[in-house]
N, CA, C and O atoms as CSV, one atom per row, in Angstrom:
chain,resi,resn,atom,element,x,y,z
A,1,MET,N,N,-6.199,3.444,20.639
A,1,MET,CA,C,-5.447,2.865,19.545
A,1,MET,C,C,-6.173,2.288,18.578
A,1,MET,O,O,-7.323,1.907,18.798
A,2,GLY,N,N,-5.362,2.111,16.963
A,2,GLY,CA,C,-7.096,1.458,16.494
A,2,GLY,C,C,-6.103,0.319,15.619
A,2,GLY,O,O,-4.992,-0.067,15.983
A,3,LYS,N,N,-6.738,-0.037,14.538
A,3,LYS,CA,C,-6.229,-1.510,14.163
A,3,LYS,C,C,-4.562,-1.552,13.741
A,3,LYS,O,O,-3.865,-0.565,13.979
A,4,ALA,N,N,-4.018,-2.705,13.135
A,4,ALA,CA,C,-3.155,-2.348,12.581
A,4,ALA,C,C,-3.306,-1.973,10.829
A,4,ALA,O,O,-4.318,-2.127,10.146
A,5,THR,N,N,-2.010,-1.462,10.399
A,5,THR,CA,C,-1.939,-0.854,9.374
A,5,THR,C,C,-1.104,-1.149,8.407
A,5,THR,O,O,-0.192,-0.323,8.436
A,6,GLY,N,N,-0.918,-2.122,7.335
A,6,GLY,CA,C,0.451,-2.361,6.529
A,6,GLY,C,C,0.420,-1.688,5.314
A,6,GLY,O,O,-0.583,-1.712,4.601
A,7,ILE,N,N,1.570,-1.007,4.979
A,7,ILE,CA,C,1.487,0.029,4.022
A,7,ILE,C,C,2.797,-0.722,2.955
A,7,ILE,O,O,3.766,-1.365,3.358
A,8,ILE,N,N,2.491,-0.439,1.716
A,8,ILE,CA,C,3.338,-1.121,0.778
A,8,ILE,C,C,3.118,-0.297,-0.188
A,8,ILE,O,O,1.967,-0.045,-0.545
A,9,GLU,N,N,4.142,0.224,-0.735
A,9,GLU,CA,C,4.634,1.308,-2.272
A,9,GLU,C,C,5.480,0.379,-3.221
A,9,GLU,O,O,6.612,-0.039,-2.977
A,10,VAL,N,N,4.682,0.115,-4.413
A,10,VAL,CA,C,4.932,-0.024,-5.606
A,10,VAL,C,C,4.659,1.027,-6.557
A,10,VAL,O,O,3.962,2.035,-6.439
A,11,PHE,N,N,5.386,0.567,-7.583
A,11,PHE,CA,C,5.773,0.887,-8.870
A,11,PHE,C,C,4.736,0.903,-9.982
A,11,PHE,O,O,4.797,0.105,-10.917
A,12,GLY,N,N,3.558,2.039,-9.841
A,12,GLY,CA,C,2.652,2.119,-11.005
A,12,GLY,C,C,1.123,1.394,-10.120
A,12,GLY,O,O,0.854,0.748,-9.107
A,13,LEU,N,N,0.377,2.086,-11.418
A,13,LEU,CA,C,-0.921,1.979,-11.043
A,13,LEU,C,C,-1.557,0.591,-11.160
A,13,LEU,O,O,-2.425,0.248,-10.357
A,14,VAL,N,N,-1.157,-0.182,-12.106
A,14,VAL,CA,C,-1.365,-1.954,-12.769
A,14,VAL,C,C,-0.462,-2.509,-11.601
A,14,VAL,O,O,-1.041,-3.535,-11.244
A,15,THR,N,N,0.511,-2.368,-10.935
A,15,THR,CA,C,1.359,-2.957,-10.483
A,15,THR,C,C,0.305,-2.692,-8.824
A,15,THR,O,O,0.281,-3.590,-7.982
A,16,ALA,N,N,-0.436,-1.419,-8.623
A,16,ALA,CA,C,-1.107,-1.891,-7.106
A,16,ALA,C,C,-1.970,-2.532,-6.849
A,16,ALA,O,O,-2.185,-3.172,-5.820
A,17,PHE,N,N,-2.916,-2.363,-8.318
A,17,PHE,CA,C,-3.878,-3.324,-8.482
A,17,PHE,C,C,-3.788,-4.510,-8.132
A,17,PHE,O,O,-4.469,-5.002,-7.232
A,18,VAL,N,N,-2.611,-5.342,-9.053
A,18,VAL,CA,C,-2.289,-6.537,-8.742
A,18,VAL,C,C,-2.073,-6.704,-7.429
A,18,VAL,O,O,-2.721,-7.641,-6.963
A,19,ALA,N,N,-1.209,-5.973,-6.460
A,19,ALA,CA,C,-1.304,-6.683,-5.296
A,19,ALA,C,C,-2.152,-6.253,-4.181
A,19,ALA,O,O,-1.895,-6.613,-3.032
A,20,CYS,N,N,-3.187,-5.474,-4.470
A,20,CYS,CA,C,-3.983,-5.075,-3.797
A,20,CYS,C,C,-5.082,-6.281,-3.721
A,20,CYS,O,O,-5.670,-6.572,-2.680
A,21,ASP,N,N,-5.257,-6.878,-4.851
A,21,ASP,CA,C,-5.654,-8.045,-5.208
A,21,ASP,C,C,-5.024,-9.173,-4.474
A,21,ASP,O,O,-5.501,-9.802,-3.529
A,22,ALA,N,N,-4.230,-9.279,-4.878
A,22,ALA,CA,C,-3.538,-10.638,-3.827
A,22,ALA,C,C,-3.549,-10.357,-2.111
A,22,ALA,O,O,-3.724,-11.340,-1.390
A,23,GLY,N,N,-3.357,-8.988,-1.477
A,23,GLY,CA,C,-3.139,-8.852,-0.394
A,23,GLY,C,C,-4.781,-9.212,0.399
A,23,GLY,O,O,-4.829,-9.653,1.547
A,24,CYS,N,N,-6.289,-8.882,-0.595
A,24,CYS,CA,C,-7.265,-8.907,-0.433
A,24,CYS,C,C,-7.629,-10.416,-0.359
A,24,CYS,O,O,-8.528,-10.798,0.391
A,25,LYS,N,N,-6.909,-11.288,-1.162
A,25,LYS,CA,C,-7.391,-12.397,-1.222
A,25,LYS,C,C,-6.279,-13.556,-0.336
A,25,LYS,O,O,-6.388,-14.772,-0.178
A,26,ALA,N,N,-5.648,-12.980,-0.060
A,26,ALA,CA,C,-4.584,-13.516,1.328
A,26,ALA,C,C,-5.237,-13.384,2.271
A,26,ALA,O,O,-5.165,-14.374,3.000
A,27,ALA,N,N,-5.968,-12.497,2.691
A,27,ALA,CA,C,-5.979,-12.084,4.667
A,27,ALA,C,C,-7.445,-11.332,4.493
A,27,ALA,O,O,-7.943,-10.973,3.426
A,28,ASP,N,N,-8.001,-11.188,5.811
A,28,ASP,CA,C,-9.355,-10.608,6.024
A,28,ASP,C,C,-8.749,-8.948,6.219
A,28,ASP,O,O,-8.448,-8.532,7.338
A,29,VAL,N,N,-8.649,-8.268,5.230
A,29,VAL,CA,C,-8.372,-7.156,5.585
A,29,VAL,C,C,-8.996,-5.694,4.938
A,29,VAL,O,O,-8.831,-5.925,3.740
A,30,ILE,N,N,-9.535,-4.500,4.999
A,30,ILE,CA,C,-9.902,-3.596,4.328
A,30,ILE,C,C,-9.101,-2.543,3.973
A,30,ILE,O,O,-8.468,-2.060,4.912
A,31,VAL,N,N,-8.963,-2.115,3.050
A,31,VAL,CA,C,-8.128,-1.487,1.976
A,31,VAL,C,C,-8.197,0.325,2.132
A,31,VAL,O,O,-9.361,0.727,2.135
A,32,GLU,N,N,-7.401,1.158,2.227
A,32,GLU,CA,C,-7.703,2.744,2.554
A,32,GLU,C,C,-7.779,2.893,1.124
A,32,GLU,O,O,-7.696,2.048,0.233
A,33,ASN,N,N,-7.953,4.125,1.084
A,33,ASN,CA,C,-7.791,4.649,-0.662
A,33,ASN,C,C,-6.492,4.257,-1.140
A,33,ASN,O,O,-5.682,3.755,-0.360
A,34,PHE,N,N,-6.271,4.409,-2.137
A,34,PHE,CA,C,-4.936,4.393,-2.295
A,34,PHE,C,C,-4.101,5.761,-2.295
A,34,PHE,O,O,-4.791,6.611,-1.733
A,35,ASP,N,N,-2.858,6.300,-2.720
A,35,ASP,CA,C,-2.017,7.766,-2.766
A,35,ASP,C,C,-1.270,6.998,-3.771
A,35,ASP,O,O,-1.198,5.790,-3.993
A,36,LYS,N,N,-0.641,8.208,-4.413
A,36,LYS,CA,C,0.678,8.278,-5.428
A,36,LYS,C,C,1.443,9.370,-4.960
A,36,LYS,O,O,0.995,10.268,-4.247
A,37,ASN,N,N,2.419,9.294,-5.305
A,37,ASN,CA,C,3.785,10.319,-5.525
A,37,ASN,C,C,4.445,9.752,-7.052
A,37,ASN,O,O,4.516,8.687,-7.666
A,38,LYS,N,N,4.786,10.901,-7.192
A,38,LYS,CA,C,5.756,11.087,-8.416
A,38,LYS,C,C,7.122,11.581,-7.840
A,38,LYS,O,O,7.317,12.766,-7.570
A,39,PRO,N,N,7.865,10.798,-7.703
A,39,PRO,CA,C,9.145,10.974,-7.519
A,39,PRO,C,C,10.158,12.285,-8.326
A,39,PRO,O,O,9.969,12.606,-9.499
A,40,ALA,N,N,11.165,12.887,-7.488
A,40,ALA,CA,C,11.696,13.791,-8.215
A,40,ALA,C,C,12.296,13.168,-9.221
A,40,ALA,O,O,12.326,13.829,-10.259
A,41,ASN,N,N,12.924,11.816,-9.273
A,41,ASN,CA,C,13.716,11.408,-10.169
A,41,ASN,C,C,12.642,10.481,-11.393
A,41,ASN,O,O,12.999,9.488,-12.027
A,42,ALA,N,N,11.696,10.956,-11.439
A,42,ALA,CA,C,10.293,10.184,-11.895
A,42,ALA,C,C,10.509,9.776,-13.302
A,42,ALA,O,O,10.039,8.750,-13.794
A,43,ASP,N,N,11.355,10.765,-14.009
A,43,ASP,CA,C,11.904,10.998,-15.573
A,43,ASP,C,C,12.693,9.421,-15.801
A,43,ASP,O,O,12.233,8.634,-16.629
A,44,LYS,N,N,14.002,9.052,-14.914
A,44,LYS,CA,C,14.904,8.457,-14.738
A,44,LYS,C,C,14.127,7.066,-14.447
A,44,LYS,O,O,14.730,6.042,-14.771
A,45,LEU,N,N,13.158,6.968,-14.008
A,45,LEU,CA,C,12.527,5.236,-13.882
A,45,LEU,C,C,11.799,4.662,-14.345
A,45,LEU,O,O,10.914,5.354,-14.847
A,46,ALA,N,N,11.640,3.272,-14.501
A,46,ALA,CA,C,10.781,3.072,-15.913
A,46,ALA,C,C,9.586,3.136,-15.675
A,46,ALA,O,O,8.876,3.420,-16.640
A,47,VAL,N,N,9.004,2.938,-14.528
A,47,VAL,CA,C,7.614,3.587,-13.834
A,47,VAL,C,C,7.533,4.313,-12.792
A,47,VAL,O,O,7.400,4.020,-11.604
A,48,PRO,N,N,7.669,5.760,-13.594
A,48,PRO,CA,C,7.644,6.929,-12.848
A,48,PRO,C,C,6.369,7.543,-11.796
A,48,PRO,O,O,6.188,8.653,-11.295
A,49,LEU,N,N,5.682,6.385,-11.741
A,49,LEU,CA,C,4.785,6.613,-10.481
A,49,LEU,C,C,4.890,5.608,-9.038
A,49,LEU,O,O,4.971,4.391,-9.201
A,50,ILE,N,N,4.884,6.171,-7.671
A,50,ILE,CA,C,4.397,5.209,-7.077
A,50,ILE,C,C,3.302,5.216,-6.124
A,50,ILE,O,O,3.278,6.253,-5.462
A,51,VAL,N,N,2.185,4.194,-5.789
A,51,VAL,CA,C,1.424,3.677,-5.496
A,51,VAL,C,C,1.505,3.068,-4.026
A,51,VAL,O,O,2.049,2.018,-3.683
A,52,THR,N,N,0.780,4.057,-3.196
A,52,THR,CA,C,1.186,3.340,-1.533
A,52,THR,C,C,-0.583,2.694,-1.376
A,52,THR,O,O,-1.596,3.389,-1.298
A,53,ILE,N,N,-0.516,1.502,-1.368
A,53,ILE,CA,C,-1.902,0.676,-0.321
A,53,ILE,C,C,-1.416,0.500,1.047
A,53,ILE,O,O,-0.299,0.275,1.512
A,54,LYS,N,N,-2.877,0.711,1.691
A,54,LYS,CA,C,-2.746,0.549,2.966
A,54,LYS,C,C,-4.024,-0.395,3.253
A,54,LYS,O,O,-5.198,-0.137,2.989
A,55,PHE,N,N,-3.475,-1.603,3.885
A,55,PHE,CA,C,-4.195,-2.710,4.556
A,55,PHE,C,C,-4.677,-2.347,5.871
A,55,PHE,O,O,-4.043,-1.593,6.608
A,56,ARG,N,N,-5.882,-2.915,6.206
A,56,ARG,CA,C,-6.012,-2.628,7.585
A,56,ARG,C,C,-7.090,-3.652,8.014
A,56,ARG,O,O,-8.100,-3.983,7.394
A,57,GLY,N,N,-6.563,-4.149,9.426
A,57,GLY,CA,C,-7.274,-5.214,10.455
A,57,GLY,C,C,-6.261,-5.918,11.384
A,57,GLY,O,O,-5.375,-5.176,11.808
A,58,THR,N,N,-6.220,-7.179,11.774
A,58,THR,CA,C,-5.240,-7.372,13.165
A,58,THR,C,C,-3.928,-7.669,12.385
A,58,THR,O,O,-3.661,-7.930,11.212
A,59,VAL,N,N,-3.247,-7.522,13.495
A,59,VAL,CA,C,-1.349,-7.522,12.814
A,59,VAL,C,C,-1.525,-9.331,12.269
A,59,VAL,O,O,-0.448,-9.583,11.729
A,60,ASP,N,N,-1.933,-9.909,12.243
A,60,ASP,CA,C,-1.656,-10.876,11.543
A,60,ASP,C,C,-2.236,-11.026,10.329
A,60,ASP,O,O,-1.643,-11.750,9.530
A,61,ASN,N,N,-3.301,-10.492,9.982
A,61,ASN,CA,C,-4.287,-10.511,8.625
A,61,ASN,C,C,-3.931,-9.242,7.760
A,61,ASN,O,O,-4.536,-8.979,6.722
A,62,VAL,N,N,-2.807,-8.406,8.312
A,62,VAL,CA,C,-2.106,-7.215,8.009
A,62,VAL,C,C,-0.950,-7.680,7.205
A,62,VAL,O,O,-0.960,-7.606,5.976
A,63,THR,N,N,0.049,-8.159,7.884
A,63,THR,CA,C,0.937,-9.298,7.776
A,63,THR,C,C,0.942,-9.679,6.965
A,63,THR,O,O,1.752,-9.215,6.162
A,64,ALA,N,N,0.002,-10.888,6.492
A,64,ALA,CA,C,-0.109,-11.868,5.594
A,64,ALA,C,C,-0.261,-10.986,4.265
A,64,ALA,O,O,0.312,-11.382,3.250
A,65,ALA,N,N,-1.069,-9.716,4.232
A,65,ALA,CA,C,-1.590,-9.302,3.412
A,65,ALA,C,C,-0.304,-8.691,2.641
A,65,ALA,O,O,0.299,-8.917,1.591
A,66,VAL,N,N,-0.235,-8.026,3.451
A,66,VAL,CA,C,1.349,-7.576,2.803
A,66,VAL,C,C,2.894,-8.346,2.330
A,66,VAL,O,O,3.898,-8.005,1.704
A,67,ALA,N,N,2.378,-9.622,3.069
A,67,ALA,CA,C,3.566,-10.621,2.334
A,67,ALA,C,C,2.822,-11.026,0.711
A,67,ALA,O,O,3.581,-11.207,-0.242
A,68,ALA,N,N,1.401,-11.132,0.540
A,68,ALA,CA,C,1.026,-11.507,-0.694
A,68,ALA,C,C,1.115,-10.575,-1.760
A,68,ALA,O,O,1.243,-10.719,-2.975
A,69,ALA,N,N,1.004,-9.469,-0.931
A,69,ALA,CA,C,0.633,-8.217,-2.100
A,69,ALA,C,C,2.320,-7.189,-2.424
A,69,ALA,O,O,2.361,-6.134,-3.057
A,70,GLU,N,N,3.578,-7.926,-1.753
A,70,GLU,CA,C,4.480,-7.641,-2.211
A,70,GLU,C,C,5.001,-8.783,-3.173
A,70,GLU,O,O,5.908,-8.514,-3.960
A,71,GLN,N,N,4.440,-10.079,-3.130
A,71,GLN,CA,C,5.375,-11.322,-3.913
A,71,GLN,C,C,4.094,-11.000,-4.969
A,71,GLN,O,O,4.236,-11.664,-5.996
A,72,ALA,N,N,3.035,-10.263,-4.985
A,72,ALA,CA,C,2.535,-10.135,-6.508
A,72,ALA,C,C,3.296,-9.046,-7.033
A,72,ALA,O,O,3.890,-9.202,-8.100
A,73,ALA,N,N,3.365,-7.704,-6.267
A,73,ALA,CA,C,4.115,-6.816,-6.901
A,73,ALA,C,C,5.461,-6.832,-7.756
A,73,ALA,O,O,5.808,-6.190,-8.747
A,74,ASN,N,N,6.180,-7.965,-6.870
A,74,ASN,CA,C,7.905,-7.961,-7.887
A,74,ASN,C,C,7.275,-9.038,-9.024
A,74,ASN,O,O,8.026,-9.374,-9.940
A,75,GLN,N,N,6.233,-9.450,-8.988
A,75,GLN,CA,C,6.019,-10.181,-10.337
A,75,GLN,C,C,5.948,-9.078,-11.293
A,75,GLN,O,O,6.388,-9.292,-12.423
A,76,VAL,N,N,5.474,-7.961,-11.020
A,76,VAL,CA,C,4.894,-6.694,-11.898
A,76,VAL,C,C,6.092,-6.052,-12.196
A,76,VAL,O,O,7.029,-6.446,-12.889
A,77,ALA,N,N,5.911,-4.798,-11.456
A,77,ALA,CA,C,7.323,-3.919,-11.550
A,77,ALA,C,C,7.949,-3.474,-10.574
A,77,ALA,O,O,8.865,-2.660,-10.692
A,78,GLY,N,N,7.423,-4.087,-9.143
A,78,GLY,CA,C,8.570,-4.230,-7.868
A,78,GLY,C,C,7.654,-3.377,-7.110
A,78,GLY,O,O,6.589,-2.890,-7.492
A,79,VAL,N,N,8.437,-3.237,-5.581
A,79,VAL,CA,C,7.685,-2.344,-4.561
A,79,VAL,C,C,9.186,-1.744,-4.269
A,79,VAL,O,O,10.323,-2.198,-4.397
A,80,VAL,N,N,8.672,-0.593,-3.846
A,80,VAL,CA,C,9.654,0.307,-2.996
A,80,VAL,C,C,9.994,-0.011,-2.090
A,80,VAL,O,O,11.174,-0.360,-2.053
A,81,THR,N,N,9.041,-0.098,-0.609
A,81,THR,CA,C,8.876,-0.272,0.905
A,81,THR,C,C,7.914,-0.923,0.902
A,81,THR,O,O,7.050,-0.959,0.026
A,82,THR,N,N,7.980,-1.749,2.291
A,82,THR,CA,C,6.682,-1.934,3.064
A,82,THR,C,C,6.807,-1.371,4.616
A,82,THR,O,O,7.864,-0.851,4.973
A,83,HIS,N,N,5.822,-1.479,5.417
A,83,HIS,CA,C,5.753,-1.545,6.857
A,83,HIS,C,C,4.141,-1.470,7.397
A,83,HIS,O,O,3.045,-1.118,6.961
A,84,ILE,N,N,4.658,-1.965,8.484
A,84,ILE,CA,C,3.235,-2.772,9.328
A,84,ILE,C,C,3.675,-1.765,11.060
A,84,ILE,O,O,4.582,-1.695,11.889
A,85,MET,N,N,2.334,-1.181,10.777
A,85,MET,CA,C,2.028,-0.358,12.029
A,85,MET,C,C,1.266,-1.421,12.801
A,85,MET,O,O,0.259,-1.838,12.229
A,86,THR,N,N,1.557,-1.953,14.018
A,86,THR,CA,C,1.040,-3.249,14.994
A,86,THR,C,C,-0.593,-2.576,15.311
A,86,THR,O,O,-1.590,-3.262,15.086
A,87,SER,N,N,-0.695,-1.123,15.870
A,87,SER,CA,C,-1.878,-0.191,16.341
A,87,SER,C,C,-1.321,1.186,16.291
A,87,SER,O,O,-0.572,1.769,17.075
A,88,THR,N,N,-1.973,1.631,14.972
A,88,THR,CA,C,-2.415,2.963,14.604
A,88,THR,C,C,-2.738,3.499,15.722
A,88,THR,O,O,-3.588,3.038,16.483
A,89,GLU,N,N,-1.755,5.027,16.004
A,89,GLU,CA,C,-2.104,6.005,17.212
A,89,GLU,C,C,-3.669,6.445,16.386
A,89,GLU,O,O,-3.839,6.176,15.197
A,90,GLU,N,N,-4.658,7.100,17.174
A,90,GLU,CA,C,-5.812,7.541,17.086
A,90,GLU,C,C,-5.632,8.892,16.046
A,90,GLU,O,O,-6.441,9.167,15.161
A,91,ASP,N,N,-4.291,9.735,16.374
A,91,ASP,CA,C,-4.365,10.792,15.629
A,91,ASP,C,C,-3.859,10.591,14.205
A,91,ASP,O,O,-4.113,11.392,13.306
A,92,THR,N,N,-3.146,9.509,14.040
A,92,THR,CA,C,-2.461,8.776,12.561
A,92,THR,C,C,-3.757,8.711,11.736
A,92,THR,O,O,-3.655,9.000,10.543
A,93,GLU,N,N,-5.020,8.352,12.243
A,93,GLU,CA,C,-6.145,7.553,11.647
A,93,GLU,C,C,-6.359,8.633,10.243
A,93,GLU,O,O,-6.258,8.295,9.063
A,94,PRO,N,N,-6.672,9.965,10.758
A,94,PRO,CA,C,-7.258,10.528,9.614
A,94,PRO,C,C,-5.918,10.990,8.409
A,94,PRO,O,O,-5.937,11.801,7.483
A,95,MET,N,N,-5.019,10.237,8.826
A,95,MET,CA,C,-3.891,10.528,7.964
A,95,MET,C,C,-4.028,9.062,6.587
A,95,MET,O,O,-3.554,8.976,5.454
A,96,LEU,N,N,-4.751,8.278,7.272
A,96,LEU,CA,C,-4.671,7.047,6.011
A,96,LEU,C,C,-5.649,7.654,5.409
A,96,LEU,O,O,-5.383,7.462,4.223
A,97,LYS,N,N,-6.773,8.367,5.460
A,97,LYS,CA,C,-7.450,8.419,4.704
A,97,LYS,C,C,-7.151,9.937,3.313
A,97,LYS,O,O,-7.987,10.190,2.446
A,98,ILE,N,N,-6.000,10.590,3.447
A,98,ILE,CA,C,-5.647,11.604,2.407
A,98,ILE,C,C,-5.072,10.604,1.330
A,98,ILE,O,O,-4.666,9.475,1.607
A,99,ASN,N,N,-5.087,11.193,-0.009
A,99,ASN,CA,C,-4.838,10.842,-1.229
A,99,ASN,C,C,-4.538,11.780,-2.334
A,99,ASN,O,O,-5.244,12.736,-2.652
A,100,ALA,N,N,-3.485,11.439,-2.860
A,100,ALA,CA,C,-3.405,12.745,-3.786
A,100,ALA,C,C,-4.041,12.220,-5.677
A,100,ALA,O,O,-3.806,12.887,-6.684
A,101,PHE,N,N,-4.719,11.093,-5.644
A,101,PHE,CA,C,-5.477,10.646,-6.650
A,101,PHE,C,C,-6.666,11.991,-6.804
A,101,PHE,O,O,-7.047,12.322,-7.927
A,102,ASP,N,N,-7.116,12.606,-5.707
A,102,ASP,CA,C,-8.249,13.165,-5.731
A,102,ASP,C,C,-7.612,15.063,-6.249
A,102,ASP,O,O,-8.292,15.971,-6.727
A,103,LYS,N,N,-6.613,15.059,-6.014
A,103,LYS,CA,C,-5.771,15.862,-6.524
A,103,LYS,C,C,-5.795,16.195,-8.142
A,103,LYS,O,O,-5.756,15.244,-8.922
A,104,ASN,N,N,-5.869,17.756,-8.724
A,104,ASN,CA,C,-5.775,18.022,-10.059
A,104,ASN,C,C,-4.722,17.960,-10.122
A,104,ASN,O,O,-4.157,18.140,-11.201
């Protein structure tokens, strides 16, 4: 079993940076690579890009980081969803490294 993982999806890259900064300042966490997704209805959204931030650490630290990130993101463009995995399975670990920012 691995560390806890907190995941937060937000609208836009600026929001992601603001949220990530707030989460890192609020708790002792590390951040995996951001990921991105352009939803099917992107042309109907004010911000047509969803960015995922993944915090890693203890359950308490990840919970604090996600809460701080959510509050900060809601002051910019908003949050799509959040989720906390209390103990990430070993087979899930490689999936946390995948990100679409490396794709053309």
